[in-house]
Steps between C-alpha positions, in 0.01 A plus 500: 500500500518874416827694474461681831438175688804337330729785610359474852602134516838588353557763773413237760765269352760777513417570862527133586843476340615821662393380841648151465818414684769604252761266644264204467429580134870534424573166672231321297643641178853403603389149596320451170807618309727262690268205436479587132877527476543168679267313265652664193842388626377142540363507146832634368694224679261235370531624142877520531529141622262373232698687235842389626420133565555296287838643406588323175428513128167329428593395145548121471813346351449380141707184530443127553343371819640212708459148364712293737292291740759525777765755581868423456746574778504865599803714419536782754574852386714737706321804638699826493217746568301517824153473341529230230464169688154440353625571150793258534277234652255520211779500243636178650154341481452601136839360408417171675199464267717555192408866453748781437422764766634795301234445233223555754600852613447391859667801656270750330188287538559436870574870549774428754662843448180701548434629855171392647490815714575833333676641806712189560744424220603179677151348472600293199501128430268217396149514642222245464268686256772523235631150569155343458427689178836412342472129587150482357591689182794267438304177524554396862240385748565581864350467844599765753478447874561804720265393777586533868719194476583370153408133474813295441324174405384656173855625440642151558256347250575766242875448530453123475326555163818663366387862503660801674362719777578869544517580871501837673694488824601754760875484532639465848809706417329817378131455590427579134283293268670281244383282211657156454411187301447154646556188293532132584425362841651229713177369663656341805701802610277770343809647332456728197730590217494881515585745223595825675639795304699608808682167529780582256364293211491173696200284583432455871335230707267617775295297747146624555527509877275701732713816481519495120126451459437776755683743273316375191254773395343322206548276198410499129476150352578524127454265204420529126131574444454237233284484189140615521543709811398863462690801624347695786399865502795727588277699732394194698867404529588849621220486757626163625851641518390801703317269739814291543710812558270576794539145628877529464497812715307324775727195486804726517370658818463155652857401412668805650342705775361831380530406133857631476573261218227647282642851525801397289323238294459670161865600492599135529249328274 
């Protein structure tokens, strides 16, 4: 194509643009900009969540792992902060296996003081990705069940074997989520011994009736991993924890209409 012909085509393009509907062109540009901004915002949110969750220190504790086959009686701790129920529950479990919780830096490794959402300083507490990683690093095997309705038969069998169960419930009083520990079971009455950090340092006895199981969001059945068992990848544990956080959200919506309980959940974990 010679130069004169090229300029002729270029003039045609200019005429076409000049004669186009200016408002329509501006709308298409505006629409494209809005779509681009929307997708960039989604990417920013995704990266923020992936960066913020898990919340805790990834470094494992360099201390002994559990050797006791069965857990001793739980000793409840008293919760004085609104977001530390998961921490106190795990400390009670470690102590029941003959471990000194302070040596495991559980607070830092669970990340209970770190907000999960940058704009919400109350979004603190114990979440599943950190809990799973810490248990695995410290020599515990676990089976988590945050399905639509946690299966109690497996919980009963686990308790009968002498091992504890961490349970996430939605409290009737506040509609917030709360970690507790179950231990020992009276088979005939389905009554648990419950270690609850909000119970003033006393063990409780709770019957797993229909209302209690309705407010049960999920369970984590815990026991020592044993010799020869390999630790799992932290990233696979984090992925499983994120999946169970999503399941917890859906279960929370089922328990209280509109998911009101989930709105205050992280502040009460």
